[in-house]
N, C-alpha and C positions, 0 to 999 in steps of 0.2 A: 136695314135697308140699303142697297146697292145705286146710289146717285146713279141718274140718267141727265148723259151729258147731252143727247141730241135727244129730241122726240117728236114725229112726224105722225099727225093728224088728216087722213085723208089728201094725202099731198098729191096734186095734180098738176100736170102742164099738156095745153094742146095748143100745138101751132097751126096758124090759119082759121083757125073755128072751125078745122076737120081732124088733124092728125094727132091722135090721144098719145104723147111721148111719153106720160106717166098716169098711170089710171086706178086714184086715191089709194095709195098707197100708203101702209101706217107702221110704225117699228119705232123702237128706242137702242140706243145705244150706250153699254155700262161705263161707266168712269173706268179707264186700264185699260180695253180690251181691242183688239182687235177685230175690227167688223167688218164684213168683206158683203158685199154684191157681187153674185155670181152670174153672169147671163151672157149671152151675145151680143156682139156691135148690134146697139141698135134697138136695145132692148129694154131702155131706159137709164141705164146705170149713171150716166157722162150727165145727162140731162138734170137728173134728181142731185149729184154734186152739185152743176151750178145753181141749182135753187138753193142749196144749205150754205154753199157759199155766197149766195146775195147777186149771183151775176147776173139768175134769172128771176122773174116775179114769179110765184105759183098761179095757176086759172084758178084753182079751187083749192082748198084744205091750210093748215098751217104747220107752222115748225118753227123748234126754239133749240138753239145751239149755244149752250151754257143758259140756259133761263132765258135769251134773246130772241124776242120774234125776231125771224129773218127778215119780215119785211119793216115793220116798224120801228126795228130797233138794228137796222142793218151796219151802221157805223160802228156798234159795239159786238156786234157778231164779228167783223172783217179782223177787229182786234186781237180776237183771242184765237183765229185760226191760221194755220198753214197749206198752202197749196201746192201742190204738183199735179199738173196735168198732164195729159197723154201727149201731148206733142213740147221738143223740145222747144225753151223760150231762150234759153241762154244766150247772149250777144256774142256770135264766134269774131267777132273783130277784137273784143276785149279780152284778157286773162279773168280767167276762173276768179281770180281774190276781184279784182275789179269789177266782175258781174256780183260777186256776194254784198261786195260794198254798198251797191248801187241800190241792190234788193233794201241793204240796211238804211238806207237815204229815204225810199219810200213810205217806208214805216217810219221814220223821223227819229230813228235809232241815233243818237249821237254819236260821232266819228269815234272816239278813243274805246267807249263800249263794242263798238261795231265791229272794231280791230279787234279787240278781245274775243268776240265769238265767233268770227269769221276763222280763227289759227286755230280754236274749237272745233270746230265743226269739220276744218280741212283735215286735221286730226283723227277726229272722228270717221271720215269717212276714205281717208287715208289717201288723201289727196295735194298735202303740203308740198311734197318735191314738184308738183306740180301748176302748184297756184298762181304764180308768176308767166306759165304759158300762154298762152292765146287757145279759146275753145277751141276752134279750128282747127287744132291738131290734137283734141281728145279723142277716144274710140266715142264706141255707143255707150259703154258701161260708164266708163267715166264722165260723160257726159249726163247720166243718170244720178250717178252719186253728189256732182254738182247741184244738179235740179234739190236732190235731198238735203243739202247744206242750205240752199239758198230757201227754200222752202221753213228751215228752221229758226233762222235769225233771229225773227222777233218772239224766241220763245213760246209757240204756241201751246194752248193748251190740249187742241184737237189736229191733227193732222190728216189732212187729203190727200190718197193718191188713188190718182186715175190713168187704170192699168201701167202700173209701177213698172213692168217687166216687157211693155210693146216691143215686139221687132230685136228683142235683143236672143242671143244665142243659151244654148242651157246653162252652160255651165257658168256665164256673168249671171243669168236670171237666178241662179242658185247662189250668190254671192251678193246679188242685192237682197235677198232675204235673208239673210244674215244682218247687213246693213239694217237693216228695215225692224228684225228684232232687236238690236243693242240698242239703235236710237229710242225706240217705246222704254225697255230697261234703264236705259242711262237717262233719259231727260222725261222719266214718269208723263209719257201724256197716250193721250187715245187716238189711235187710227182707224178711219173708214178710210178702205181701199175698196174699188172696183177691179173684175179679172172676167176674162172667161177661158182662162187656164186652170182646171180644175184639182191638179197637183200643187196648183200655188195656192188655191183656197185652203184646200186641206194641209198645207205644211205649216200658211200663216196666222189663219185667222181663229180666232176663239169660238165665235161664230158667224154663222153665213144665212142673209137672205138671197133664197134663188129668186130672180128675176126672170118675165118671161114675157115679151108681149107690155110692157110696162107694170105688170101685176107682180107680188110678193106671190109664189105661189108654194112657197114652203120656208120656212127661217127655226134655225137651232142650231144647236153645235154640230162640226161635222162628223162628229162619233156617231151623236143621236139621231143625224140625217139618214146613215150609213145606217142604223139599226133598225130604221121605220121597215125598210125592205123586207126584214122578217127572216132572212137563212140569205142561203149562198143563190148564185144564181147560176144555172146550166144552161145553156144556150145550144141548140140540139136540130139536125135535117134530117129526114129522111130521102130516101131514094123517090118513094111514091108517092106522087100527087095525088095526096089525099088527107083530109083534118083526122088526127088521131088524137085529139085535144082529150077525149074522155079517157084513151086507155090513161094515157101520159098522168090524167089527174088522178085516179085511181087506185096509181103507187101510193105504198107509205110513206110518209113524211112528204109529199109534195103537196105545196101549199098553195099555189097559184101555178096559171098557165095561161100564155099567151101568145095568139098565132099570127101573125102577117103574111100569111099568104107562101113566106118563103120558110123560116123559122120558128121553133117555140122559146119560147123564153119563160123558164124554170122558177120557180120560188119554190127552192127546198131544204129542210132543217139535214143537215152533214151531206153535205153533196158527194162527198167522198164515197160513201155508203148506198146514197139515193140512187146516184148516176148509173151504178150496175143492174141495178132494180128495174130503170127505164127501158135501157137496152133489152134485157132481158124479157120483159113484158111486152114489148112492142117485139120483138123475137120471135115468141111465142103465138105472136097475132098473123106471122107471117111477113112483116117491114123491116127495113135496115137500115139501121141506120148510117150514114155518109159523113156527119158533122157533127162533134159533142165537143162543147167548151165549161169549164167549169171555172170560175172565177167567184172572188171574197166579195161584198160589195163596195163598192166604190162609190164617188162622186157623180162619176161617171152613169152609173146605173142609176142613181138617186136621180140625175137629171131626168132621164130618159123617162124611170116612173112618173115621175111630177109631170113633166110638160110633153109625155108620149114621143118626143121625137132628141136626135142628139143635136150638140151645138149647131146651131145654124149660121156658123161664122161664113157663109156664101152668101148667105141672103142679106149683108149690110146694105145700107144705103150708098147709093155713088160719091156722096160727099163724104160721108164717113170714109168710104175705101178710098179715097183721094187722099184724104189724112192719115189714115194708117200706110200706106204705100209710102207716102215722106215721110213719116219716121220711122219706116225699117230702114228707106233708104241709107236714110243720113247714120241708122247707127250701123249699120254693117257696109258704110263708106271707108271706116278706117279699121 
């Protein structure tokens, strides 16, 4: 049986007695995996991490990290975890080396031990050349790599990454993905990460929990989640303002049809074969297809299937929006 290094049972957080940020979620994380929370800003991802890392106290429910109760044994939890928050936390007036040594001092790590670990970590994240440069001279990607190094200085068993590539350009994000994979393999740790980037979750995570409005609506590996869609996705529109759902549904290999008043979203086996059959069935009835798009199952489609909407980045709270804007501005500044 695979060890569970994190277990949450009915974990809940309510703010001001009315705002339910995390709503009775239950899940477990296996030793050695990269486990991801996928959802829009404001879905409860960061609040969950803050509870698991003992920053916030749960309103209800329980959770255990490496067997330690996050409320009753908070100090023990903090000794076995590393955390990289969304916001950049490194002191810009200090050098990279001074920042990581400061983190080591906060953990009570002897200076000679910390010095050796720091040099190893700078090598891992390829910042050795810049370790004596002030952080204010670092690019956004370099700052994030420094944050990764700082979070690893205490040799954690579990590494929490909250939106690790937020605000970074695509090329830098892909590079950070590589560092995350390397640190998992080289340090043999479990990673709990949050993201609202579909491709990031698909590329990195062994298992994903889709969280929406504080609730977990699906949990499995990326491939299994995509397989739950049961086939290819055909998006179709017609010229006429009329519902032709039943005509489409009658076509062979069509498994499901949803119509939102504008387009039809069709699940079908062998989409390359089924799409022409749908066009022909509609043509025979006198309807004109104006749009048709065939796609293989993706996490975007999975998210739409389980939540009924696409990612709601624009619906984040003002507080979250301001925090993200500051982070992105810093990342792009250099």
